[in-house]
N, CA, C and O atoms as a GROMACS GRO file, in nm:
protein
  312
    1MET      N    1  -0.929   1.704  -2.079
    1MET     CA    2  -0.871   1.598  -1.999
    1MET      C    3  -0.970   1.564  -1.886
    1MET      O    4  -1.020   1.652  -1.817
    2TYR      N    5  -0.995   1.437  -1.871
    2TYR     CA    6  -1.086   1.391  -1.767
    2TYR      C    7  -1.011   1.355  -1.640
    2TYR      O    8  -0.894   1.317  -1.645
    3SER      N    9  -1.078   1.366  -1.527
    3SER     CA   10  -1.020   1.321  -1.400
    3SER      C   11  -1.030   1.169  -1.395
    3SER      O   12  -1.102   1.108  -1.474
    4ASP      N   13  -0.960   1.109  -1.302
    4ASP     CA   14  -0.966   0.964  -1.285
    4ASP      C   15  -1.109   0.918  -1.258
    4ASP      O   16  -1.152   0.815  -1.309
    5LYS      N   17  -1.181   0.995  -1.177
    5LYS     CA   18  -1.320   0.960  -1.145
    5LYS      C   19  -1.406   0.963  -1.270
    5LYS      O   20  -1.488   0.873  -1.292
    6GLU      N   21  -1.390   1.066  -1.352
    6GLU     CA   22  -1.469   1.076  -1.475
    6GLU      C   23  -1.436   0.961  -1.572
    6GLU      O   24  -1.526   0.908  -1.637
    7ILE      N   25  -1.310   0.924  -1.580
    7ILE     CA   26  -1.270   0.813  -1.667
    7ILE      C   27  -1.335   0.684  -1.620
    7ILE      O   28  -1.387   0.607  -1.700
    8LEU      N   29  -1.332   0.660  -1.488
    8LEU     CA   30  -1.394   0.540  -1.433
    8LEU      C   31  -1.545   0.543  -1.450
    8LEU      O   32  -1.606   0.441  -1.481
    9ASP      N   33  -1.607   0.659  -1.430
    9ASP     CA   34  -1.752   0.672  -1.449
    9ASP      C   35  -1.791   0.639  -1.594
    9ASP      O   36  -1.889   0.568  -1.618
   10ARG      N   37  -1.714   0.690  -1.688
   10ARG     CA   38  -1.742   0.663  -1.829
   10ARG      C   39  -1.726   0.514  -1.860
   10ARG      O   40  -1.806   0.456  -1.932
   11ALA      N   41  -1.622   0.454  -1.804
   11ALA     CA   42  -1.599   0.311  -1.827
   11ALA      C   43  -1.711   0.227  -1.767
   11ALA      O   44  -1.753   0.127  -1.826
   12GLN      N   45  -1.761   0.267  -1.651
   12GLN     CA   46  -1.874   0.196  -1.590
   12GLN      C   47  -1.997   0.201  -1.679
   12GLN      O   48  -2.071   0.103  -1.690
   13LYS      N   49  -2.019   0.314  -1.742
   13LYS     CA   50  -2.133   0.328  -1.834
   13LYS      C   51  -2.117   0.235  -1.953
   13LYS      O   52  -2.215   0.178  -2.002
   14VAL      N   53  -1.995   0.219  -2.000
   14VAL     CA   54  -1.969   0.126  -2.112
   14VAL      C   55  -2.001  -0.017  -2.068
   14VAL      O   56  -2.065  -0.091  -2.142
   15ILE      N   57  -1.957  -0.056  -1.949
   15ILE     CA   58  -1.984  -0.191  -1.899
   15ILE      C   59  -2.134  -0.213  -1.886
   15ILE      O   60  -2.185  -0.320  -1.920
   16THR      N   61  -2.204  -0.113  -1.837
   16THR     CA   62  -2.350  -0.124  -1.824
   16THR      C   63  -2.415  -0.137  -1.961
   16THR      O   64  -2.503  -0.221  -1.981
   17LYS      N   65  -2.372  -0.054  -2.056
   17LYS     CA   66  -2.427  -0.060  -2.192
   17LYS      C   67  -2.404  -0.198  -2.255
   17LYS      O   68  -2.492  -0.251  -2.323
   18LEU      N   69  -2.288  -0.254  -2.232
   18LEU     CA   70  -2.254  -0.386  -2.288
   18LEU      C   71  -2.314  -0.501  -2.208
   18LEU      O   72  -2.310  -0.616  -2.252
   19LYS      N   73  -2.369  -0.471  -2.090
   19LYS     CA   74  -2.425  -0.573  -2.002
   19LYS      C   75  -2.318  -0.676  -1.964
   19LYS      O   76  -2.339  -0.797  -1.974
   20MET      N   77  -2.204  -0.625  -1.920
   20MET     CA   78  -2.090  -0.710  -1.890
   20MET      C   79  -2.053  -0.715  -1.741
   20MET      O   80  -1.947  -0.768  -1.707
   21TRP      N   81  -2.137  -0.662  -1.654
   21TRP     CA   82  -2.104  -0.664  -1.511
   21TRP      C   83  -2.091  -0.807  -1.459
   21TRP      O   84  -1.998  -0.838  -1.385
   22LYS      N   85  -2.183  -0.892  -1.494
   22LYS     CA   86  -2.179  -1.030  -1.445
   22LYS      C   87  -2.055  -1.102  -1.498
   22LYS      O   88  -1.990  -1.176  -1.425
   23PHE      N   89  -2.024  -1.079  -1.625
   23PHE     CA   90  -1.903  -1.140  -1.682
   23PHE      C   91  -1.780  -1.095  -1.604
   23PHE      O   92  -1.697  -1.178  -1.566
   24LEU      N   93  -1.767  -0.965  -1.579
   24LEU     CA   94  -1.651  -0.914  -1.506
   24LEU      C   95  -1.645  -0.968  -1.364
   24LEU      O   96  -1.538  -0.999  -1.312
   25LYS      N   97  -1.762  -0.979  -1.302
   25LYS     CA   98  -1.767  -1.030  -1.165
   25LYS      C   99  -1.711  -1.171  -1.158
   25LYS      O  100  -1.640  -1.206  -1.064
   26ASN      N  101  -1.742  -1.252  -1.257
   26ASN     CA  102  -1.701  -1.392  -1.257
   26ASN      C  103  -1.569  -1.418  -1.328
   26ASN      O  104  -1.519  -1.530  -1.327
   27TYR      N  105  -1.511  -1.316  -1.388
   27TYR     CA  106  -1.387  -1.334  -1.464
   27TYR      C  107  -1.270  -1.360  -1.370
   27TYR      O  108  -1.247  -1.285  -1.274
   28GLU      N  109  -1.196  -1.465  -1.398
   28GLU     CA  110  -1.076  -1.499  -1.320
   28GLU      C  111  -0.956  -1.436  -1.388
   28GLU      O  112  -0.914  -1.479  -1.495
   29LEU      N  113  -0.903  -1.335  -1.326
   29LEU     CA  114  -0.788  -1.263  -1.380
   29LEU      C  115  -0.662  -1.346  -1.361
   29LEU      O  116  -0.634  -1.393  -1.251
   30HIS      N  117  -0.586  -1.364  -1.467
   30HIS     CA  118  -0.461  -1.440  -1.460
   30HIS      C  119  -0.352  -1.351  -1.404
   30HIS      O  120  -0.326  -1.242  -1.456
   31SER      N  121  -0.287  -1.397  -1.298
   31SER     CA  122  -0.188  -1.315  -1.229
   31SER      C  123  -0.066  -1.282  -1.314
   31SER      O  124  -0.002  -1.179  -1.291
   32ASN      N  125  -0.033  -1.365  -1.412
   32ASN     CA  126   0.087  -1.336  -1.492
   32ASN      C  127   0.057  -1.253  -1.617
   32ASN      O  128   0.151  -1.215  -1.687
   33THR      N  129  -0.070  -1.224  -1.647
   33THR     CA  130  -0.100  -1.139  -1.762
   33THR      C  131  -0.174  -1.012  -1.723
   33THR      O  132  -0.161  -0.910  -1.791
   34GLY      N  133  -0.251  -1.016  -1.615
   34GLY     CA  134  -0.332  -0.901  -1.578
   34GLY      C  135  -0.426  -0.865  -1.693
   34GLY      O  136  -0.462  -0.951  -1.774
   35PHE      N  137  -0.466  -0.740  -1.701
   35PHE     CA  138  -0.550  -0.696  -1.811
   35PHE      C  139  -0.468  -0.644  -1.929
   35PHE      O  140  -0.512  -0.652  -2.043
   36CYS      N  141  -0.351  -0.592  -1.900
   36CYS     CA  142  -0.269  -0.533  -2.008
   36CYS      C  143  -0.229  -0.635  -2.114
   36CYS      O  144  -0.221  -0.602  -2.232
   37TYR      N  145  -0.204  -0.759  -2.072
   37TYR     CA  146  -0.160  -0.862  -2.167
   37TYR      C  147  -0.264  -0.973  -2.183
   37TYR      O  148  -0.231  -1.083  -2.226
   38CYS      N  149  -0.387  -0.942  -2.149
   38CYS     CA  150  -0.496  -1.038  -2.158
   38CYS      C  151  -0.527  -1.071  -2.305
   38CYS      O  152  -0.523  -0.983  -2.391
   39THR      N  153  -0.558  -1.196  -2.332
   39THR     CA  154  -0.595  -1.237  -2.468
   39THR      C  155  -0.741  -1.283  -2.478
   39THR      O  156  -0.786  -1.327  -2.584
   40ASN      N  157  -0.816  -1.272  -2.367
   40ASN     CA  158  -0.957  -1.310  -2.368
   40ASN      C  159  -1.034  -1.216  -2.461
   40ASN      O  160  -1.030  -1.094  -2.444
   41LYS      N  161  -1.103  -1.273  -2.557
   41LYS     CA  162  -1.172  -1.192  -2.659
   41LYS      C  163  -1.278  -1.100  -2.600
   41LYS      O  164  -1.295  -0.988  -2.646
   42THR      N  165  -1.349  -1.146  -2.499
   42THR     CA  166  -1.452  -1.062  -2.436
   42THR      C  167  -1.388  -0.944  -2.364
   42THR      O  168  -1.437  -0.831  -2.375
   43ILE      N  169  -1.280  -0.968  -2.292
   43ILE     CA  170  -1.209  -0.860  -2.224
   43ILE      C  171  -1.154  -0.761  -2.327
   43ILE      O  172  -1.164  -0.640  -2.308
   44LEU      N  173  -1.097  -0.812  -2.435
   44LEU     CA  174  -1.045  -0.724  -2.540
   44LEU      C  175  -1.155  -0.640  -2.601
   44LEU      O  176  -1.134  -0.522  -2.631
   45ASN      N  177  -1.273  -0.698  -2.620
   45ASN     CA  178  -1.387  -0.623  -2.673
   45ASN      C  179  -1.429  -0.513  -2.575
   45ASN      O  180  -1.456  -0.400  -2.616
   46ILE      N  181  -1.434  -0.546  -2.447
   46ILE     CA  182  -1.469  -0.446  -2.346
   46ILE      C  183  -1.369  -0.330  -2.350
   46ILE      O  184  -1.408  -0.214  -2.350
   47MET      N  185  -1.240  -0.363  -2.353
   47MET     CA  186  -1.138  -0.258  -2.355
   47MET      C  187  -1.146  -0.175  -2.482
   47MET      O  188  -1.124  -0.054  -2.478
   48ASN      N  189  -1.177  -0.238  -2.594
   48ASN     CA  190  -1.193  -0.162  -2.719
   48ASN      C  191  -1.309  -0.065  -2.710
   48ASN      O  192  -1.299   0.049  -2.756
   49GLU      N  193  -1.420  -0.108  -2.650
   49GLU     CA  194  -1.536  -0.019  -2.635
   49GLU      C  195  -1.505   0.096  -2.540
   49GLU      O  196  -1.547   0.209  -2.563
   50ILE      N  197  -1.432   0.067  -2.433
   50ILE     CA  198  -1.392   0.174  -2.341
   50ILE      C  199  -1.301   0.272  -2.414
   50ILE      O  200  -1.314   0.393  -2.397
   51GLN      N  201  -1.209   0.220  -2.494
   51GLN     CA  202  -1.117   0.305  -2.571
   51GLN      C  203  -1.193   0.393  -2.670
   51GLN      O  204  -1.156   0.509  -2.692
   52LYS      N  205  -1.299   0.339  -2.732
   52LYS     CA  206  -1.380   0.419  -2.824
   52LYS      C  207  -1.447   0.536  -2.752
   52LYS      O  208  -1.461   0.645  -2.806
   53ASP      N  209  -1.489   0.510  -2.626
   53ASP     CA  210  -1.556   0.613  -2.549
   53ASP      C  211  -1.459   0.720  -2.501
   53ASP      O  212  -1.493   0.839  -2.498
   54TYR      N  213  -1.338   0.680  -2.465
   54TYR     CA  214  -1.236   0.774  -2.420
   54TYR      C  215  -1.103   0.733  -2.480
   54TYR      O  216  -1.043   0.633  -2.438
   55ASP      N  217  -1.057   0.809  -2.577
   55ASP     CA  218  -0.938   0.773  -2.654
   55ASP      C  219  -0.808   0.817  -2.587
   55ASP      O  220  -0.704   0.820  -2.653
   56GLY      N  221  -0.811   0.852  -2.460
   56GLY     CA  222  -0.692   0.901  -2.393
   56GLY      C  223  -0.619   0.797  -2.311
   56GLY      O  224  -0.525   0.829  -2.239
   57HIS      N  225  -0.661   0.670  -2.322
   57HIS     CA  226  -0.599   0.566  -2.241
   57HIS      C  227  -0.463   0.524  -2.294
   57HIS      O  228  -0.443   0.508  -2.414
   58SER      N  229  -0.370   0.508  -2.200
   58SER     CA  230  -0.246   0.438  -2.230
   58SER      C  231  -0.269   0.292  -2.190
   58SER      O  232  -0.376   0.259  -2.137
   59GLY      N  233  -0.174   0.207  -2.214
   59GLY     CA  234  -0.188   0.068  -2.170
   59GLY      C  235  -0.202   0.060  -2.019
   59GLY      O  236  -0.282  -0.018  -1.967
   60ALA      N  237  -0.125   0.142  -1.949
   60ALA     CA  238  -0.130   0.141  -1.803
   60ALA      C  239  -0.264   0.193  -1.750
   60ALA      O  240  -0.322   0.133  -1.660
   61SER      N  241  -0.314   0.303  -1.806
   61SER     CA  242  -0.440   0.356  -1.756
   61SER      C  243  -0.557   0.262  -1.786
   61SER      O  244  -0.652   0.254  -1.708
   62MET      N  245  -0.550   0.191  -1.899
   62MET     CA  246  -0.655   0.092  -1.929
   62MET      C  247  -0.647  -0.024  -1.829
   62MET      O  248  -0.750  -0.071  -1.780
   63GLY      N  249  -0.526  -0.068  -1.799
   63GLY     CA  250  -0.509  -0.176  -1.702
   63GLY      C  251  -0.563  -0.137  -1.565
   63GLY      O  252  -0.631  -0.217  -1.500
   64ILE      N  253  -0.533  -0.016  -1.521
   64ILE     CA  254  -0.582   0.033  -1.392
   64ILE      C  255  -0.734   0.045  -1.394
   64ILE      O  256  -0.801   0.007  -1.299
   65THR      N  257  -0.788   0.098  -1.503
   65THR     CA  258  -0.933   0.112  -1.516
   65THR      C  259  -1.001  -0.024  -1.510
   65THR      O  260  -1.101  -0.041  -1.441
   66MET      N  261  -0.945  -0.121  -1.582
   66MET     CA  262  -1.004  -0.256  -1.582
   66MET      C  263  -0.993  -0.321  -1.445
   66MET      O  264  -1.086  -0.390  -1.402
   67ARG      N  265  -0.883  -0.301  -1.375
   67ARG     CA  266  -0.869  -0.355  -1.239
   67ARG      C  267  -0.976  -0.295  -1.148
   67ARG      O  268  -1.038  -0.367  -1.070
   68ASN      N  269  -0.997  -0.164  -1.159
   68ASN     CA  270  -1.099  -0.099  -1.077
   68ASN      C  271  -1.239  -0.149  -1.112
   68ASN      O  272  -1.320  -0.174  -1.022
   69LEU      N  273  -1.268  -0.165  -1.240
   69LEU     CA  274  -1.398  -0.218  -1.282
   69LEU      C  275  -1.418  -0.359  -1.230
   69LEU      O  276  -1.528  -0.395  -1.187
   70HIS      N  277  -1.313  -0.440  -1.235
   70HIS     CA  278  -1.319  -0.578  -1.186
   70HIS      C  279  -1.352  -0.580  -1.038
   70HIS      O  280  -1.435  -0.660  -0.993
   71LYS      N  281  -1.288  -0.491  -0.960
   71LYS     CA  282  -1.316  -0.483  -0.816
   71LYS      C  283  -1.458  -0.435  -0.792
   71LYS      O  284  -1.527  -0.489  -0.704
   72ILE      N  285  -1.504  -0.336  -0.866
   72ILE     CA  286  -1.642  -0.287  -0.852
   72ILE      C  287  -1.740  -0.399  -0.883
   72ILE      O  288  -1.839  -0.416  -0.812
   73ALA      N  289  -1.714  -0.474  -0.989
   73ALA     CA  290  -1.803  -0.584  -1.028
   73ALA      C  291  -1.814  -0.688  -0.917
   73ALA      O  292  -1.921  -0.744  -0.895
   74LYS      N  293  -1.705  -0.714  -0.848
   74LYS     CA  294  -1.706  -0.814  -0.739
   74LYS      C  295  -1.799  -0.772  -0.626
   74LYS      O  296  -1.853  -0.858  -0.557
   75PHE      N  297  -1.819  -0.642  -0.607
   75PHE     CA  298  -1.904  -0.593  -0.500
   75PHE      C  299  -2.047  -0.564  -0.544
   75PHE      O  300  -2.135  -0.540  -0.460
   76LYS      N  301  -2.071  -0.568  -0.676
   76LYS     CA  302  -2.207  -0.542  -0.725
   76LYS      C  303  -2.297  -0.660  -0.694
   76LYS      O  304  -2.255  -0.775  -0.701
   77ASN      N  305  -2.419  -0.631  -0.659
   77ASN     CA  306  -2.518  -0.735  -0.631
   77ASN      C  307  -2.591  -0.769  -0.762
   77ASN      O  308  -2.696  -0.714  -0.792
   78ILE      N  309  -2.531  -0.860  -0.837
   78ILE     CA  310  -2.585  -0.895  -0.970
   78ILE      C  311  -2.657  -1.027  -0.961
   78ILE      O  312  -2.710  -1.076  -1.061
   0.00000   0.00000   0.00000
């Protein structure tokens, strides 16, 4: 079992590998769907890759992870 920090660290590595930081930084999150009910194909691909790296995500933990990644991306100097 990984800690929250380890899960987020692993997810950040996936975003870096996929070269998706700029996409996440510019992504406009829809307030009525969030990440859990998102239908954007790129976001779904990112979440699938994160899930492949760590298969312990529930829908809620993936949503929280994606929210944290989105916030991190906003502060990255890309």
